[in-house]
FIFIMAR-642336 format. One record per atom (N, C-alpha, C): chain; residue number from 0; x, y, z; residue in three letters. Coordinates in pm, 1 decimal. Each point is the difference from the previous one (the first is absolute). Layout:
BEGIN
- A|NUM|X|Y|Z|Ala
...
% end
This chain:
BEGIN
- A|0|439.5|1142.8|1481.0|Met
- A|0|-6.6|-6.3|-151.4|Met
- A|0|-153.2|90.2|-25.2|Met
- A|1|29.6|68.0|-115.6|Ser
- A|1|-135.2|58.1|-54.6|Ser
- A|1|-65.3|-78.0|-118.6|Ser
- A|2|-94.3|-74.6|34.7|Trp
- A|2|-87.8|-90.2|-97.0|Trp
- A|2|-67.0|100.2|-91.0|Trp
- A|3|-46.1|123.0|57.1|Glu
- A|3|-77.2|102.0|-100.8|Glu
- A|3|97.3|31.5|-114.7|Glu
- A|4|122.8|31.9|38.2|Lys
- A|4|113.8|30.3|-106.5|Lys
- A|4|14.1|-109.4|-91.7|Lys
- A|5|5.9|-148.7|47.3|Phe
- A|5|43.0|-106.5|-71.6|Phe
- A|5|-142.5|-17.9|-118.4|Phe
- A|6|-108.1|-12.1|59.2|Val
- A|6|-119.2|-14.2|-58.9|Val
- A|6|-18.5|110.3|-135.9|Val
- A|7|9.8|124.2|53.7|Asn
- A|7|3.9|104.5|-107.4|Asn
- A|7|110.6|-30.0|-117.4|Asn
- A|8|122.1|-31.8|49.3|Lys
- A|8|98.0|-24.1|-120.0|Lys
- A|8|-50.8|-114.2|-85.0|Lys
- A|9|-66.0|-107.8|54.9|Val
- A|9|-40.7|-88.3|-77.5|Val
- A|9|-133.4|38.8|-80.8|Val
- A|10|-84.1|81.8|47.0|Phe
- A|10|-122.6|42.2|-54.3|Phe
- A|10|36.1|99.5|-104.6|Phe
- A|11|111.2|80.9|16.4|Ser
- A|11|33.8|102.6|-110.7|Ser
- A|11|1.2|-60.9|-120.2|Ser
- A|12|23.9|-109.1|-44.2|Lys
- A|12|-2.2|-52.4|-123.3|Lys
- A|12|-140.9|2.7|-79.7|Lys
- A|13|-88.1|5.2|89.6|Ile
- A|13|-129.6|-6.8|-61.9|Ile
- A|13|-86.7|152.0|40.1|Ile
- A|14|84.0|78.8|39.5|Gly
- A|14|-68.5|130.1|33.8|Gly
- A|14|-85.6|18.3|112.2|Gly
- A|15|22.4|-101.9|113.6|Lys
- A|15|-100.1|-0.3|110.0|Lys
- A|15|84.0|48.2|119.9|Lys
- A|16|-59.4|48.2|100.2|Lys
- A|16|74.2|57.3|112.2|Lys
- A|16|-98.2|-39.7|129.8|Lys
- A|17|82.0|-47.9|106.8|Val
- A|17|-81.5|-13.9|134.7|Val
- A|17|47.0|116.2|87.3|Val
- A|18|-78.6|15.0|125.5|Asn
- A|18|47.6|61.6|90.5|Asn
- A|18|-65.0|-63.5|149.3|Asn
- A|19|45.8|73.0|99.5|Gly
- A|19|-36.8|-40.6|139.0|Gly
- A|19|-141.1|-49.0|17.0|Gly
- A|20|-101.4|64.6|-80.8|Ser
- A|20|-153.9|-48.5|15.2|Ser
- A|20|-46.5|-105.8|-101.7|Ser
- A|21|86.6|-42.4|-93.6|Thr
- A|21|-38.7|-94.7|-94.3|Thr
- A|21|0.4|-145.1|66.2|Thr
- A|22|-133.2|-52.4|-6.1|Gln
- A|22|-9.9|-138.4|39.2|Gln
- A|22|61.0|-101.3|-86.7|Gln
- A|23|85.5|-109.8|71.1|Val
- A|23|64.3|-90.6|-72.3|Val
- A|23|-13.1|-122.7|74.9|Val
- A|24|-31.3|-112.1|-71.3|Val
- A|24|-12.8|-136.7|62.2|Val
- A|24|133.0|-50.6|31.6|Val
- A|25|27.6|-42.2|128.5|Val
- A|25|118.1|-42.7|38.2|Val
- A|25|-33.0|-134.9|58.5|Val
- A|26|56.2|-112.5|-61.4|Tyr
- A|26|-25.9|-124.3|54.9|Tyr
- A|26|111.4|-48.8|99.2|Tyr
- A|27|93.1|60.4|2.7|Ala
- A|27|121.7|-41.0|91.7|Ala
- A|27|69.1|112.1|79.7|Ala
- A|28|-91.1|56.1|79.4|Lys
- A|28|48.3|136.8|69.3|Lys
- A|28|122.0|-25.6|104.6|Lys
- A|29|-10.8|-105.2|65.2|Asp
- A|29|85.0|-24.6|91.9|Asp
- A|29|152.5|-35.8|-70.5|Asp
- A|30|-11.5|-71.7|-109.2|Phe
- A|30|105.9|-19.5|-101.6|Phe
- A|30|72.1|120.9|-33.4|Phe
- A|31|-76.8|86.1|-43.4|Leu
- A|31|34.5|150.0|-56.6|Leu
- A|31|79.5|85.6|120.5|Leu
- A|32|-77.8|-12.7|100.9|Asn
- A|32|74.1|81.4|114.3|Asn
- A|32|152.7|-78.3|43.7|Asn
- A|33|-9.6|-136.0|-3.1|Ser
- A|33|115.6|-55.9|34.8|Ser
- A|33|118.1|22.7|-97.4|Ser
- A|34|-56.7|-7.4|-137.0|Ile
- A|34|129.5|17.7|-95.8|Ile
- A|34|55.2|149.9|-9.3|Ile
- A|35|-112.4|95.7|26.9|Ser
- A|35|39.2|131.6|16.5|Ser
- A|35|97.7|11.2|115.3|Ser
- A|36|-36.5|-45.9|113.5|Asn
- A|36|100.6|-0.8|114.0|Asn
- A|36|134.8|-50.5|-24.5|Asn
- A|37|-8.9|-110.3|-75.3|Met
- A|37|124.8|-79.7|-21.4|Met
- A|37|98.2|86.2|-96.8|Met
- A|38|-75.0|62.8|-115.5|Val
- A|38|97.4|99.4|-93.3|Val
- A|38|19.1|113.1|43.2|Val
- A|39|-52.5|62.8|113.5|Val
- A|39|39.5|126.5|69.4|Val
- A|39|118.7|-51.9|98.5|Val
- A|40|11.8|-106.1|47.2|Glu
- A|40|111.0|-63.9|93.8|Glu
- A|40|106.7|-22.8|-90.4|Glu
- A|41|-9.8|-49.9|-117.6|Leu
- A|41|101.8|-48.9|-79.8|Leu
- A|41|72.8|122.3|-56.5|Leu
- A|42|-86.4|111.3|-29.3|Lys
- A|42|73.4|118.7|-66.1|Lys
- A|42|69.9|87.5|122.8|Lys
- A|43|-1.5|-61.4|98.8|Gly
- A|43|68.4|98.3|123.7|Gly
- A|43|138.3|-44.5|23.2|Gly
- A|44|64.8|-103.3|-87.7|Thr
- A|44|136.5|-41.3|14.2|Thr
- A|44|49.5|-5.8|-135.2|Thr
- A|45|121.7|-12.9|-31.6|Glu
- A|45|65.2|-20.9|-110.2|Glu
- A|45|-13.7|-151.2|-34.7|Glu
- A|46|25.2|-94.7|92.0|Thr
- A|46|-28.1|-144.0|-14.2|Thr
- A|46|-130.1|-22.8|-42.6|Thr
- A|47|-96.1|61.3|72.7|Gly
- A|47|-156.0|-27.4|-55.3|Gly
- A|47|-4.7|62.7|-117.1|Gly
- A|48|32.6|90.1|-44.9|Arg
- A|48|-20.7|71.8|-143.4|Arg
- A|48|55.1|-101.8|-102.7|Arg
- A|49|122.8|-41.2|42.8|Arg
- A|49|58.8|-112.6|-106.5|Arg
- A|49|-97.2|-107.8|-11.4|Arg
- A|50|-46.4|-50.9|132.8|Gln
- A|50|-77.0|-113.9|-30.8|Gln
- A|50|-142.1|14.7|-75.3|Gln
- A|51|-47.9|115.3|27.3|Leu
- A|51|-118.2|34.7|-91.1|Leu
- A|51|14.7|10.7|-129.7|Leu
- A|52|144.6|64.8|-43.2|His
- A|52|12.4|1.7|-126.2|His
- A|52|28.5|-136.5|-68.5|His
- A|53|72.7|-84.3|57.3|Tyr
- A|53|26.4|-131.1|-58.3|Tyr
- A|53|-123.8|-91.5|-10.7|Tyr
- A|54|-92.9|23.2|110.2|Tyr
- A|54|-138.5|-52.6|-17.0|Tyr
- A|54|-79.8|21.5|-110.9|Tyr
- A|55|-15.5|149.3|-16.9|Leu
- A|55|-65.8|32.4|-117.5|Leu
- A|55|41.1|-13.2|-123.0|Leu
- A|56|140.3|-7.8|-11.7|Met
- A|56|58.7|-25.4|-134.6|Met
- A|56|-26.7|-157.4|-24.4|Met
- A|57|16.4|-80.1|99.4|Trp
- A|57|-18.5|-151.0|-11.7|Trp
- A|57|-151.9|-5.8|-53.4|Trp
- A|58|-82.4|59.4|62.6|Gln
- A|58|-145.8|1.5|-29.0|Gln
- A|58|-24.5|13.3|-168.1|Gln
- A|59|76.1|125.7|-22.9|Tyr
- A|59|-18.6|37.6|-143.6|Tyr
- A|59|44.7|-120.9|-96.6|Tyr
- A|60|129.3|-40.6|42.1|Val
- A|60|77.7|-98.7|-90.4|Val
- A|60|-86.8|-121.9|-2.7|Val
- A|61|-57.3|-44.8|113.0|Gln
- A|61|-73.4|-117.3|4.6|Gln
- A|61|-144.7|0.0|-100.4|Gln
- A|62|-42.3|134.3|-4.3|Arg
- A|62|-117.9|8.4|-88.0|Arg
- A|62|33.2|-20.2|-132.7|Arg
- A|63|131.1|41.5|-56.8|Tyr
- A|63|7.9|-12.8|-156.5|Tyr
- A|63|106.7|-92.4|-24.2|Tyr
- A|64|37.5|-99.8|107.6|Val
- A|64|95.7|-96.1|-27.1|Val
- A|64|-64.0|-98.2|-121.3|Val
- A|65|-106.9|-22.3|0.9|Asn
- A|65|-63.0|-96.6|-116.2|Asn
- A|65|30.4|46.6|-135.5|Asn
- A|66|37.5|144.4|-4.5|Leu
- A|66|1.3|66.2|-152.7|Leu
- A|66|144.6|-10.2|-21.7|Leu
- A|67|95.3|-80.7|89.7|Leu
- A|67|135.6|10.3|-37.9|Leu
- A|67|45.0|-126.2|-51.2|Leu
- A|68|125.4|-36.3|-32.3|Ser
- A|68|57.9|-123.2|-53.7|Ser
- A|68|-41.8|-115.6|108.5|Ser
- A|69|20.3|-117.0|-59.6|Asp
- A|69|-19.3|-126.8|68.3|Asp
- A|69|125.8|6.4|124.9|Asp
- A|70|103.7|42.7|-14.9|Asp
- A|70|97.3|28.1|104.2|Asp
- A|70|-45.6|71.6|134.9|Asp
- A|71|-85.6|111.0|-38.1|Phe
- A|71|-42.0|55.6|114.1|Phe
- A|71|-130.9|-66.2|55.6|Phe
- A|72|-73.0|-48.7|-77.5|Arg
- A|72|-109.9|-70.0|34.7|Arg
- A|72|43.2|-131.4|82.0|Arg
- A|73|81.9|-67.5|-40.7|Asn
- A|73|68.4|-123.7|79.4|Asn
- A|73|55.5|25.1|141.2|Asn
- A|74|58.8|132.6|1.3|Ala
- A|74|71.9|48.5|133.5|Ala
- A|74|-120.3|23.9|102.7|Ala
- A|75|-104.2|79.1|-68.3|Ala
- A|75|-118.1|18.4|82.2|Ala
- A|75|-75.2|-96.4|52.5|Ala
- A|76|-2.9|-98.7|-92.7|Lys
- A|76|-60.6|-136.0|41.0|Lys
- A|76|54.6|-58.1|131.5|Lys
- A|77|159.0|-10.2|-32.5|Ala
- A|77|80.4|-77.4|106.2|Ala
- A|77|-27.7|75.2|120.2|Ala
- A|78|5.3|155.6|0.1|Leu
- A|78|-15.8|62.4|130.4|Leu
- A|78|-141.1|-40.1|66.8|Leu
- A|79|-101.8|-4.5|-74.4|Thr
- A|79|-119.7|-1.6|46.2|Thr
- A|79|-12.0|-153.0|56.1|Thr
- A|80|52.8|-100.7|-55.8|Glu
- A|80|-0.1|-131.3|49.6|Glu
- A|80|82.0|9.3|129.5|Glu
- A|81|110.2|67.8|7.4|Ala
- A|81|57.6|0.9|123.2|Ala
- A|81|-48.3|85.7|126.8|Ala
- A|82|-86.0|94.7|-39.9|Leu
- A|82|-67.5|65.5|103.4|Leu
- A|82|-116.7|-46.2|43.9|Leu
- A|83|-72.8|-65.4|-96.1|Glu
- A|83|-162.5|-49.0|26.1|Glu
- A|83|-6.6|-149.0|-1.9|Glu
- A|84|104.1|-67.9|-64.6|Gly
- A|84|7.9|-143.1|-9.8|Gly
- A|84|-99.2|-53.4|-121.3|Gly
- A|85|-60.8|85.2|-75.3|Val
- A|85|-63.3|-23.6|-116.9|Val
- A|85|50.4|111.5|-116.4|Val
- A|86|-18.5|-32.2|-103.5|Ser
- A|86|27.9|97.0|-112.1|Ser
- A|86|-110.8|85.0|-32.4|Ser
- A|87|-129.9|-48.0|-10.6|Gly
- A|87|-109.6|79.7|-15.1|Gly
- A|87|7.6|64.1|-154.0|Gly
- A|88|87.2|-42.9|-83.3|Glu
- A|88|13.5|53.1|-121.3|Glu
- A|88|-134.3|-50.6|-97.3|Glu
- A|89|-48.2|83.1|-80.4|Glu
- A|89|-123.1|-6.0|-91.9|Glu
- A|89|62.6|-67.2|-120.1|Glu
- A|90|-58.3|-79.4|-73.1|Glu
- A|90|38.9|-39.4|-153.9|Glu
- A|90|13.5|147.8|-73.0|Glu
- A|91|101.1|-20.7|-91.3|Thr
- A|91|32.6|129.0|-80.9|Thr
- A|91|-130.5|61.4|-60.3|Thr
- A|92|-81.1|-85.3|-59.5|Trp
- A|92|-121.0|52.0|-72.4|Trp
- A|92|-97.7|72.0|85.0|Trp
- A|93|8.6|-59.9|134.7|Arg
- A|93|-94.4|79.2|96.6|Arg
- A|93|64.1|137.6|31.7|Arg
- A|94|117.9|-4.2|23.4|Gln
- A|94|67.2|143.5|14.7|Gln
- A|94|-24.5|82.7|-107.4|Gln
- A|95|-6.9|-36.8|-143.0|Cys
- A|95|-20.9|88.2|-93.5|Cys
- A|95|-134.5|53.0|16.4|Cys
- A|96|-118.0|-101.7|24.3|Ile
- A|96|-124.0|41.5|18.0|Ile
- A|96|-20.8|108.4|101.0|Ile
- A|97|69.9|-11.4|110.1|Ala
- A|97|-28.8|84.6|113.4|Ala
- A|97|63.0|132.5|-28.0|Ala
- A|98|106.9|5.1|-61.8|Ala
- A|98|59.3|129.6|-46.3|Ala
- A|98|-69.2|63.1|-100.5|Ala
- A|99|-68.7|-83.9|-97.8|Thr
- A|99|-97.4|85.1|-105.7|Thr
- A|99|-111.1|55.9|78.0|Thr
- A|100|-78.4|-88.5|91.8|Asp
- A|100|-112.5|64.9|79.6|Asp
- A|100|32.9|104.7|64.2|Asp
- A|101|122.8|6.4|93.6|Ala
- A|101|43.6|111.1|68.8|Ala
- A|101|0.3|134.9|-67.2|Ala
- A|102|69.9|-39.3|-138.6|Ala
- A|102|27.3|122.8|-82.2|Ala
- A|102|-134.3|54.5|-66.4|Ala
- A|103|-83.7|-92.3|-47.0|Met
- A|103|-112.1|20.4|-82.7|Met
- A|103|-126.5|-21.1|58.4|Met
- A|104|-18.7|-57.3|101.9|Gly
- A|104|-120.2|-35.0|90.7|Gly
- A|104|-93.9|88.5|2.0|Gly
- A|105|31.6|155.3|44.5|Pro
- A|105|-87.3|84.4|31.2|Pro
- A|105|-58.3|51.0|-127.7|Pro
- A|106|82.6|5.4|-116.8|Ala
- A|106|-48.5|52.2|-136.3|Ala
- A|106|-81.3|-95.6|-61.5|Ala
- A|107|17.0|-124.0|22.6|Leu
- A|107|-85.9|-125.6|-53.1|Leu
- A|107|-130.9|5.1|66.9|Leu
- A|108|22.4|25.7|139.4|Gly
- A|108|-139.8|18.8|76.1|Gly
- A|108|-83.6|100.2|-25.0|Gly
- A|109|58.9|114.8|-44.5|Ala
- A|109|-75.9|110.4|-11.6|Ala
- A|109|-70.6|-20.4|-158.2|Ala
- A|110|79.6|-40.5|-84.1|Met
- A|110|-70.4|-36.3|-132.4|Met
- A|110|-127.4|-111.3|16.5|Met
- A|111|28.5|-92.3|100.9|Tyr
- A|111|-109.4|-108.6|1.8|Tyr
- A|111|-119.2|78.8|62.0|Tyr
- A|112|23.6|81.6|108.0|Val
- A|112|-125.1|73.9|48.6|Val
- A|112|-61.0|85.2|-94.9|Val
- A|113|77.0|72.7|-102.0|Arg
- A|113|-77.0|82.1|-79.5|Arg
- A|113|-74.8|-82.5|-111.1|Arg
- A|114|41.0|-124.0|-30.6|Lys
- A|114|-73.1|-85.7|-99.2|Lys
- A|114|-97.0|-87.6|61.4|Lys
- A|115|33.3|-44.1|120.6|Ala
- A|115|-88.6|-106.1|55.3|Ala
- A|115|-109.5|38.2|94.8|Ala
- A|116|6.1|117.8|66.8|Leu
- A|116|-98.1|43.3|95.1|Leu
- A|116|-91.2|119.6|-57.1|Leu
- A|117|-121.8|-22.8|27.2|Asp
- A|117|-81.9|118.3|-43.1|Asp
- A|117|6.6|123.8|108.5|Asp
- A|118|-67.7|92.1|-50.3|Asn
- A|118|12.0|139.7|74.0|Asn
- A|118|-40.2|-34.3|141.2|Asn
- A|119|-121.3|-55.4|26.2|Asn
- A|119|-54.6|-35.0|129.0|Asn
- A|119|100.8|-73.8|81.0|Asn
- A|120|67.2|-96.0|-36.0|Ser
- A|120|109.2|-53.7|79.3|Ser
- A|120|114.8|97.5|39.0|Ser
- A|121|33.9|68.3|-88.7|Lys
- A|121|110.0|92.6|23.2|Lys
- A|121|-34.7|128.3|102.5|Lys
- A|122|-143.0|30.2|-3.4|Lys
- A|122|-31.5|86.7|116.8|Lys
- A|122|-14.1|-65.7|137.6|Lys
- A|123|-50.5|-114.2|-1.2|Gln
- A|123|9.3|-91.9|117.3|Gln
- A|123|147.7|-3.5|67.1|Gln
- A|124|82.0|-37.4|-84.7|Ala
- A|124|130.4|-19.3|43.3|Ala
- A|124|54.8|154.9|66.1|Ala
- A|125|-29.7|102.4|-79.7|Arg
- A|125|49.4|115.8|48.0|Arg
- A|125|-48.9|36.5|127.0|Arg
- A|126|-135.8|-28.7|26.4|Val
- A|126|-79.2|24.1|131.1|Val
- A|126|77.9|-85.6|111.5|Val
- A|127|45.9|-108.8|-23.2|Leu
- A|127|54.9|-103.0|86.8|Leu
- A|127|133.9|50.9|35.1|Leu
- A|128|77.6|51.7|-88.2|Cys
- A|128|145.5|46.6|20.5|Cys
- A|128|2.9|140.5|53.9|Cys
- A|129|-118.3|69.6|-2.8|Ala
- A|129|8.7|152.5|22.0|Ala
- A|129|27.5|13.0|148.3|Ala
- A|130|-47.6|-93.1|82.7|Gly
- A|130|35.5|30.9|151.1|Gly
- A|130|135.5|-73.5|50.9|Gly
- A|131|65.5|-74.6|-89.5|Ser
- A|131|127.6|-80.8|50.1|Ser
- A|131|122.0|39.8|-91.3|Ser
- A|132|-18.1|62.1|-105.9|Cys
- A|132|104.0|37.4|-97.1|Cys
- A|132|51.2|136.8|7.7|Cys
- A|133|123.9|27.8|-22.2|Val
- A|133|47.3|111.2|-15.3|Val
- A|133|8.1|35.3|-150.9|Val
- A|134|-107.3|48.6|-61.4|Cys
- A|134|0.1|3.5|-135.6|Cys
- A|134|-53.7|156.2|-39.9|Cys
% end
């Protein structure tokens, strides 16, 4: 699996590009190697491709199930309880806060930084990030 291609696809949205000499912090190298090998193996057979397709589709549905009607949310809750023994469902108001933060968090954070931090603090943050960010 080409992680460089994957990362470049994600970064294309912000106009950035990485290459083989770009330094990137990786906290789970063994995991990434294992998942890469597993994906390559699954792609090798029709059954594996189908399993990968179903898994990715389920991950997508699971991410957005809280935006659907009560019937879908209740079905997802029942499945989670059957698989994991607990529902793990957050209260509706917490789900709303989390969704709002996910959608608007970076913009609100940028507004806060512009208003609350002085130029010296911003310069220090840029120096700290310079060695570890792909910016």
